[in-house]
C-alpha positions as CSV (number, residue, x, y, z in Angstrom):
1,X,24.7,-62.0,-14.7
2,X,23.1,-63.7,-17.6
3,X,20.3,-62.3,-19.5
4,X,16.8,-62.3,-17.9
5,X,14.5,-65.3,-18.4
6,X,11.8,-64.9,-21.2
7,X,8.1,-64.9,-20.7
8,X,6.3,-67.4,-18.4
9,X,3.8,-69.9,-19.6
10,X,0.8,-68.5,-18.0
11,X,-1.4,-71.0,-19.9
12,X,0.4,-73.8,-17.8
13,X,-0.5,-72.0,-14.7
14,X,-4.1,-71.6,-15.6
15,X,-4.3,-75.2,-16.3
16,X,-2.9,-76.2,-13.1
17,X,-5.5,-74.3,-11.3
18,X,-8.8,-74.7,-13.5
19,X,-8.1,-78.5,-13.8
20,X,-8.5,-78.9,-10.3
21,X,-12.0,-77.2,-10.1
22,X,-15.1,-78.9,-10.9
23,X,-16.5,-78.4,-14.6
24,X,-19.3,-76.3,-15.5
25,X,-18.4,-73.4,-13.1
26,X,-16.9,-70.0,-13.3
27,X,-13.7,-68.4,-12.0
28,X,-13.5,-64.8,-11.4
29,X,-10.3,-63.1,-10.3
30,X,-9.8,-59.3,-10.3
31,X,-6.4,-57.4,-10.7
32,X,-5.5,-55.0,-8.0
33,X,-6.5,-51.3,-8.3
34,X,-4.3,-48.3,-8.7
35,X,-3.9,-46.5,-5.4
36,X,-3.7,-42.7,-5.3
37,X,-0.8,-41.1,-3.3
38,X,-2.4,-38.9,-0.6
39,X,-5.7,-38.9,-2.5
40,X,-4.9,-36.6,-5.3
41,X,-1.1,-36.5,-6.1
42,X,-0.9,-39.2,-8.8
43,X,-0.8,-43.0,-8.3
44,X,1.5,-44.9,-6.0
45,X,3.9,-47.5,-7.5
46,X,1.5,-50.5,-8.5
47,X,2.0,-54.0,-7.5
48,X,-0.1,-56.5,-9.1
49,X,-2.2,-59.0,-7.1
50,X,-0.2,-62.3,-7.1
51,X,-3.1,-64.6,-7.9
52,X,-4.0,-62.4,-11.0
53,X,-0.4,-62.1,-12.1
54,X,0.0,-65.8,-11.9
55,X,-2.9,-66.7,-14.0
56,X,-2.6,-63.9,-16.6
57,X,0.9,-62.3,-16.5
58,X,-0.7,-58.7,-16.6
59,X,1.2,-56.3,-14.5
60,X,-1.2,-53.1,-14.8
61,X,-4.3,-52.3,-12.6
62,X,-7.9,-52.4,-13.3
63,X,-8.3,-55.6,-15.3
64,X,-10.4,-58.7,-14.6
65,X,-10.3,-62.3,-15.5
66,X,-13.2,-64.6,-16.1
67,X,-12.8,-68.3,-16.8
68,X,-15.1,-71.2,-17.2
69,X,-14.1,-74.7,-16.1
70,X,-14.0,-77.9,-18.0
71,X,-12.8,-78.8,-21.4
72,X,-12.7,-75.9,-23.9
73,X,-13.8,-73.3,-21.6
74,X,-12.9,-69.8,-22.4
75,X,-10.3,-67.4,-20.7
76,X,-12.0,-63.9,-21.0
77,X,-9.9,-60.9,-20.2
78,X,-11.7,-57.6,-19.2
79,X,-9.5,-54.6,-19.6
80,X,-10.3,-51.0,-18.3
81,X,-11.5,-48.7,-21.1
82,X,-9.1,-45.8,-21.1
83,X,-10.7,-42.5,-22.2
84,X,-8.9,-41.3,-25.3
85,X,-8.2,-37.9,-23.8
86,X,-5.9,-39.9,-21.1
87,X,-3.7,-41.2,-24.0
88,X,-1.8,-37.8,-23.8
89,X,-1.0,-38.5,-20.2
90,X,-0.7,-42.2,-20.0
91,X,0.0,-43.2,-23.6
92,X,-2.0,-45.2,-25.9
93,X,-3.9,-48.3,-24.4
94,X,-3.0,-51.8,-25.8
95,X,-5.6,-53.1,-28.5
96,X,-7.6,-56.1,-27.9
97,X,-5.6,-58.0,-30.4
98,X,-2.2,-57.0,-28.6
99,X,-3.8,-58.2,-25.3
100,X,-4.8,-61.5,-26.7
101,X,-1.3,-62.0,-28.0
102,X,0.4,-61.1,-24.8
103,X,-1.9,-63.0,-22.4
104,X,-3.2,-65.9,-24.4
105,X,-6.9,-64.7,-23.8
106,X,-9.5,-66.2,-25.9
107,X,-11.6,-63.1,-25.9
108,X,-10.9,-59.5,-24.7
109,X,-13.7,-57.0,-23.7
110,X,-13.7,-53.8,-21.9
111,X,-15.1,-53.1,-18.4
112,X,-18.3,-51.5,-19.9
113,X,-18.8,-54.9,-21.7
114,X,-19.3,-57.3,-18.7
115,X,-22.6,-58.7,-20.2
116,X,-20.7,-59.7,-23.3
117,X,-18.1,-61.5,-21.1
118,X,-20.8,-63.3,-19.1
119,X,-22.4,-64.4,-22.3
120,X,-18.9,-65.7,-23.4
121,X,-18.5,-68.0,-20.4
122,X,-22.2,-69.1,-20.7
123,X,-23.0,-67.8,-17.2
124,X,-26.5,-68.8,-16.0
125,X,-28.7,-68.2,-13.0
126,X,-27.5,-70.1,-9.8
127,X,-24.1,-70.9,-11.4
128,X,-21.1,-71.2,-8.7
129,X,-18.3,-68.8,-9.2
130,X,-15.2,-69.2,-7.6
131,X,-13.4,-66.0,-6.4
132,X,-10.4,-65.3,-4.3
133,X,-10.6,-66.2,-0.7
134,X,-8.9,-63.1,0.5
135,X,-11.8,-60.9,-0.8
136,X,-15.3,-62.3,0.1
137,X,-16.7,-59.5,-2.0
138,X,-14.5,-60.2,-5.0
139,X,-17.2,-59.8,-7.6
140,X,-17.0,-56.6,-9.7
141,X,-19.0,-53.4,-9.0
142,X,-22.2,-54.3,-10.7
143,X,-24.7,-51.4,-11.0
144,X,-26.7,-53.4,-13.6
145,X,-26.9,-56.4,-11.4
146,X,-25.2,-58.9,-14.1
147,X,-23.8,-60.8,-11.4
148,X,-26.7,-61.1,-9.1
149,X,-27.7,-64.5,-10.0
150,X,-24.5,-66.2,-9.4
151,X,-23.3,-67.9,-6.3
152,X,-19.9,-66.7,-5.1
153,X,-17.6,-69.5,-3.4
154,X,-14.6,-68.1,-1.5
155,X,-12.8,-71.2,-0.1
156,X,-11.8,-73.6,-3.0
157,X,-10.0,-71.2,-5.4
158,X,-7.6,-70.1,-2.7
159,X,-6.6,-73.6,-1.7
160,X,-6.2,-74.7,-5.3
161,X,-4.2,-71.6,-6.1
162,X,-2.0,-71.9,-3.1
163,X,-1.1,-75.5,-4.0
164,X,-0.3,-74.6,-7.6
165,X,1.7,-71.5,-6.7
166,X,3.7,-73.5,-4.1
167,X,5.1,-75.9,-6.9
168,X,7.1,-73.8,-9.1
169,X,7.6,-74.5,-12.8
170,X,11.3,-74.4,-14.2
171,X,10.3,-71.1,-15.7
172,X,9.3,-69.8,-12.4
173,X,12.6,-71.2,-10.8
174,X,14.5,-69.3,-13.6
175,X,12.9,-66.1,-12.6
176,X,13.8,-66.4,-9.1
177,X,17.2,-67.5,-9.8
178,X,17.6,-64.3,-12.0
179,X,16.2,-62.3,-9.2
180,X,18.7,-63.9,-7.0
181,X,21.7,-63.3,-9.1
182,X,21.1,-59.5,-9.6
183,X,20.2,-59.0,-5.9
184,X,23.3,-60.8,-4.9
185,X,25.4,-58.7,-7.0
186,X,23.6,-55.7,-5.4
187,X,24.5,-57.0,-1.9
188,X,28.1,-57.3,-3.0
189,X,28.0,-53.5,-4.3
190,X,27.0,-52.6,-0.7
191,X,29.9,-54.1,0.8
192,X,32.3,-52.5,-1.7
193,X,30.6,-49.1,-1.1
194,X,31.1,-49.4,2.7
195,X,34.7,-50.7,2.6
196,X,35.6,-47.8,0.4
197,X,34.0,-45.2,2.7
198,X,35.8,-46.6,5.8
199,X,39.0,-46.8,3.9
200,X,38.9,-43.2,3.0
201,X,39.0,-42.3,6.7
202,X,41.3,-45.0,7.9
203,X,38.7,-47.0,9.6
204,X,37.0,-44.3,11.6
205,X,34.6,-41.4,11.2
206,X,33.2,-42.3,7.9
207,X,30.0,-40.5,6.9
208,X,28.2,-43.7,5.9
209,X,24.5,-44.2,6.4
210,X,22.1,-47.1,6.5
211,X,19.9,-45.4,4.0
212,X,23.1,-44.9,1.9
213,X,23.5,-48.5,1.5
214,X,19.8,-49.1,0.9
215,X,20.1,-46.7,-2.2
216,X,23.1,-48.7,-3.5
217,X,21.0,-51.9,-3.4
218,X,18.0,-50.3,-5.1
219,X,20.1,-48.6,-7.7
220,X,22.0,-51.6,-8.7
221,X,19.0,-53.9,-9.0
222,X,16.9,-51.1,-10.9
223,X,19.9,-50.8,-13.3
224,X,19.3,-54.5,-14.5
225,X,15.7,-53.8,-14.9
226,X,14.3,-55.2,-11.7
227,X,12.2,-52.1,-10.9
228,X,10.4,-53.6,-8.0
229,X,11.7,-54.7,-4.5
230,X,10.0,-57.6,-3.1
231,X,9.7,-56.0,0.4
232,X,11.0,-53.0,2.3
233,X,14.8,-53.5,2.7
234,X,16.2,-54.0,6.0
235,X,19.6,-52.3,6.6
236,X,20.5,-52.5,10.2
237,X,24.0,-51.6,11.5
238,X,25.3,-52.3,15.0
239,X,22.4,-52.8,17.5
240,X,19.8,-52.2,15.0
241,X,20.9,-55.6,13.4
242,X,19.1,-57.3,16.3
243,X,15.8,-55.7,15.3
244,X,14.2,-58.4,13.1
245,X,12.1,-56.0,10.7
246,X,14.1,-52.9,11.3
247,X,12.8,-50.7,8.2
248,X,13.8,-47.3,9.4
249,X,17.4,-47.3,7.7
250,X,18.1,-43.8,9.1
251,X,21.1,-44.2,11.2
252,X,24.9,-43.6,10.8
253,X,27.1,-46.6,10.6
254,X,29.4,-45.5,13.5
255,X,32.4,-48.0,13.4
256,X,34.4,-50.1,10.9
257,X,33.8,-53.1,13.2
258,X,30.0,-52.7,13.2
259,X,28.2,-55.6,11.5
260,X,25.7,-54.6,8.9
261,X,22.7,-56.8,8.5
262,X,21.0,-56.5,5.0
263,X,17.8,-58.3,4.2
264,X,17.0,-57.2,0.6
265,X,15.6,-58.7,-2.6
266,X,14.4,-57.5,-6.0
267,X,11.9,-59.1,-8.2
268,X,11.7,-60.3,-11.8
269,X,8.3,-60.7,-13.3
270,X,6.8,-60.6,-9.9
271,X,9.0,-63.3,-8.3
272,X,11.3,-62.0,-5.6
273,X,14.7,-63.0,-4.2
274,X,14.9,-62.9,-0.2
275,X,18.5,-62.7,0.6
276,X,20.1,-61.5,3.9
277,X,23.9,-61.1,4.4
278,X,25.7,-59.6,7.3
279,X,29.0,-57.9,6.7
280,X,31.6,-55.8,8.5
281,X,31.1,-52.1,7.6
282,X,34.9,-51.7,7.4
283,X,35.5,-55.0,5.4
284,X,37.2,-57.0,8.1
285,X,35.4,-59.0,10.9
286,X,36.3,-58.3,14.4
287,X,36.9,-61.6,16.6
288,X,33.6,-61.6,18.4
289,X,31.6,-60.8,15.5
290,X,33.4,-63.4,13.4
291,X,32.7,-66.0,15.9
292,X,29.0,-65.4,15.9
293,X,28.9,-65.2,12.1
294,X,30.7,-68.5,11.7
295,X,28.2,-70.0,14.1
296,X,25.2,-69.0,12.1
297,X,26.9,-70.0,8.9
298,X,27.5,-73.4,10.3
299,X,23.9,-73.9,11.1
300,X,22.8,-72.8,7.6
301,X,25.2,-75.0,5.8
302,X,24.1,-77.9,7.9
303,X,20.3,-77.1,7.3
304,X,20.8,-76.7,3.4
305,X,22.5,-80.1,3.4
306,X,19.1,-81.6,4.8
307,X,16.8,-79.8,2.3
308,X,15.6,-82.3,-0.2
309,X,12.1,-83.7,-1.3
310,X,10.2,-85.6,1.4
311,X,12.3,-83.9,4.1
312,X,10.0,-82.8,7.0
313,X,10.7,-79.0,7.2
314,X,9.8,-78.8,10.7
315,X,12.3,-81.4,11.9
316,X,15.0,-79.5,9.6
317,X,14.2,-76.5,11.8
318,X,14.2,-78.3,15.1
319,X,17.8,-79.7,14.4
320,X,18.7,-76.0,13.3
321,X,17.7,-74.8,16.6
322,X,19.6,-77.5,18.5
323,X,22.7,-76.7,16.3
324,X,22.4,-72.9,17.1
325,X,22.3,-73.6,20.8
326,X,25.2,-76.1,20.9
327,X,27.2,-73.3,18.9
328,X,26.2,-70.8,21.5
329,X,27.4,-73.2,24.3
330,X,30.7,-73.5,22.3
331,X,30.8,-69.6,22.3
332,X,30.5,-69.6,26.1
333,X,27.3,-67.6,25.9
334,X,25.0,-70.4,26.9
335,X,25.8,-73.2,29.5
336,X,24.3,-76.8,30.1
337,X,23.1,-79.4,27.7
338,X,22.0,-78.2,24.3
339,X,18.8,-80.3,24.2
340,X,17.7,-79.1,27.8
341,X,18.2,-75.4,26.6
342,X,16.2,-76.1,23.6
343,X,13.2,-77.5,25.6
344,X,13.5,-74.5,28.2
345,X,13.1,-72.2,25.3
346,X,16.6,-70.9,25.2
347,X,16.9,-70.9,21.5
348,X,13.9,-68.4,21.1
349,X,16.0,-66.0,23.1
350,X,18.6,-65.8,20.3
351,X,16.7,-66.9,17.4
352,X,13.0,-65.9,17.8
353,X,11.9,-67.0,14.2
354,X,11.5,-69.8,12.1
355,X,14.0,-71.3,9.7
356,X,12.4,-70.2,6.5
357,X,9.3,-70.1,4.3
358,X,8.2,-70.5,0.8
359,X,9.1,-67.9,-1.9
360,X,7.5,-66.9,-5.1
361,X,5.3,-64.2,-6.1
362,X,5.1,-63.1,-2.5
363,X,7.9,-62.9,-0.1
364,X,6.0,-65.3,2.2
365,X,4.5,-67.3,-0.5
366,X,1.3,-69.4,-0.3
367,X,1.0,-72.9,0.2
368,X,-1.4,-75.7,1.3
369,X,0.0,-75.4,4.8
370,X,0.6,-71.6,4.7
371,X,3.9,-70.0,4.1
372,X,5.7,-72.5,6.2
373,X,5.6,-76.1,4.5
374,X,5.2,-79.3,6.3
375,X,7.2,-81.4,4.0
376,X,9.6,-80.3,1.3
377,X,8.5,-81.1,-2.3
378,X,10.0,-80.9,-5.8
379,X,9.1,-77.3,-7.0
380,X,9.3,-75.8,-3.5
381,X,11.5,-72.7,-3.2
382,X,12.3,-72.2,0.4
383,X,14.4,-69.6,2.3
384,X,17.0,-71.0,4.8
385,X,17.5,-68.2,7.2
386,X,19.1,-68.9,10.6
387,X,20.5,-66.2,12.9
388,X,21.6,-65.2,16.3
389,X,20.7,-61.8,17.7
390,X,21.3,-60.1,21.0
391,X,17.8,-58.5,21.8
392,X,17.6,-56.6,25.1
393,X,13.9,-57.1,25.2
394,X,14.4,-60.9,25.3
395,X,17.5,-61.3,27.2
396,X,17.1,-59.0,30.2
397,X,14.0,-60.6,31.3
398,X,15.5,-64.1,30.7
399,X,18.4,-63.2,32.8
400,X,16.0,-62.8,35.8
401,X,13.8,-65.8,34.9
402,X,14.2,-68.5,37.5
403,X,14.1,-71.2,34.8
404,X,16.2,-69.6,32.2
405,X,18.9,-67.7,33.8
406,X,20.8,-70.9,34.7
407,X,21.5,-71.5,31.1
408,X,22.7,-67.9,30.3
409,X,26.2,-66.6,31.0
410,X,25.7,-63.0,31.8
411,X,29.1,-61.8,31.4
412,X,29.5,-63.3,28.1
413,X,26.1,-62.2,26.8
414,X,27.2,-58.5,27.8
415,X,30.6,-58.9,26.0
416,X,28.7,-60.2,22.8
417,X,26.1,-57.7,22.7
418,X,28.1,-55.3,20.5
419,X,27.7,-57.9,17.9
420,X,23.9,-56.9,17.4
421,X,22.6,-59.7,15.2
422,X,23.8,-62.0,12.4
423,X,21.3,-63.6,9.7
424,X,22.4,-65.5,6.6
425,X,19.6,-66.2,4.2
426,X,19.7,-68.2,0.9
427,X,16.9,-69.3,-1.4
428,X,16.8,-73.0,-2.1
429,X,14.9,-74.9,-5.0
430,X,13.8,-78.4,-4.2
431,X,14.2,-80.8,-7.1
432,X,13.3,-84.4,-7.7
433,X,16.9,-85.5,-6.6
434,X,18.0,-82.8,-4.2
435,X,18.1,-79.1,-4.0
436,X,19.7,-76.3,-5.8
437,X,20.9,-73.1,-3.9
438,X,19.7,-70.0,-6.3
439,X,21.5,-67.6,-4.0
440,X,25.0,-67.2,-5.4
441,X,26.1,-64.3,-3.3
442,X,29.1,-65.1,-1.4
443,X,28.9,-65.7,2.3
444,X,32.2,-67.0,3.8
445,X,34.2,-64.8,5.9
446,X,37.1,-65.3,3.4
447,X,35.0,-64.5,0.4
448,X,33.4,-61.3,2.1
449,X,36.8,-59.8,3.4
450,X,38.4,-60.4,0.0
451,X,35.7,-58.6,-1.8
452,X,35.9,-55.6,0.6
453,X,39.9,-55.7,0.5
454,X,39.7,-55.4,-3.3
455,X,36.9,-52.8,-3.4
């Protein structure tokens, strides 16, 4: 894994947003607030508001950013003023000069100096101030009524932020690539850990737990300085692999043949990887599980080959569904014509989610069309995550449904249920002339088995 990328150009991010807003207005964006654990037991691990992080690079809570729009309008950073007595407990606060140097702010004030901040951006009665759309009451706590004369607008900033954040700069893509490389190595470490556990017991009776594998992933990524996970890790063995957002991770991995589905990613400078790998606990794929795994991998490889600028993402997803159903027919699990089966809703019984979503400062990142883009564009980073799952809650009613049951081969479904579920997920950056798969973690059957064999 290479050295981590350097600092991001947040001035470029600010320009991408502020240049799309009319001149002579104000923009106010707050940081997140520290959350106490159970009210009094210290603070929970803080994760910055993505919009604030995008614009400023500040990762600590309690800050505010105030901008003017138009040429030469200032960027004013408002920092929480720390009581000097808290220096003993929390360390010394950064000075104004240090904050200016780190963030590129034109002026830094403290949160008891809001009147100076408003003067610096030449705020005036009746002036529009754009605030984040997810918080209609996003103006700061204002006992002195300093903001009362301003007119908050809650729509435009969210739209402009979504467009800007969806189109990643090369530096942002580098952060996502680094998060992918470290997270990919952590996935491989889990495979090796599991293989060694089962090898010690000659394939049976290993004392291996889902949360043990979760801990391996967290430890490996934290060792490389990726202190935050982008989302709660999913580590589901056997039947648990069929639960899409399984986060309990508290069961024993019972058999060397069990597939373990792990959806886990760590973040660098706020940009998260989102990788899913499914591997055999004992290091070697049993025949049924291998067949389903290779069916999913085939769908993913074909979908990634279609990912390029201008491609209609909905159509790529539709073809992936058709390919999934055709592979299920080839496995003997589904019968009939693939197109007819898709139209009847059969694919949703085995693949009840979309093909992928935008990725960035959030695992389901923002974009003009929401987290699922309509068309791929240069700068997009998108997950590609097909799967096949055997979910009782979907299949049992379908086997009794008069429209669906004729497409389903009951005996084969029962035979394959032990597979649980398979998902394979990569993160793909769209470029001007194609695409780059940022996820370097191995994924062929041969690669996975070789790694486990050599563990």
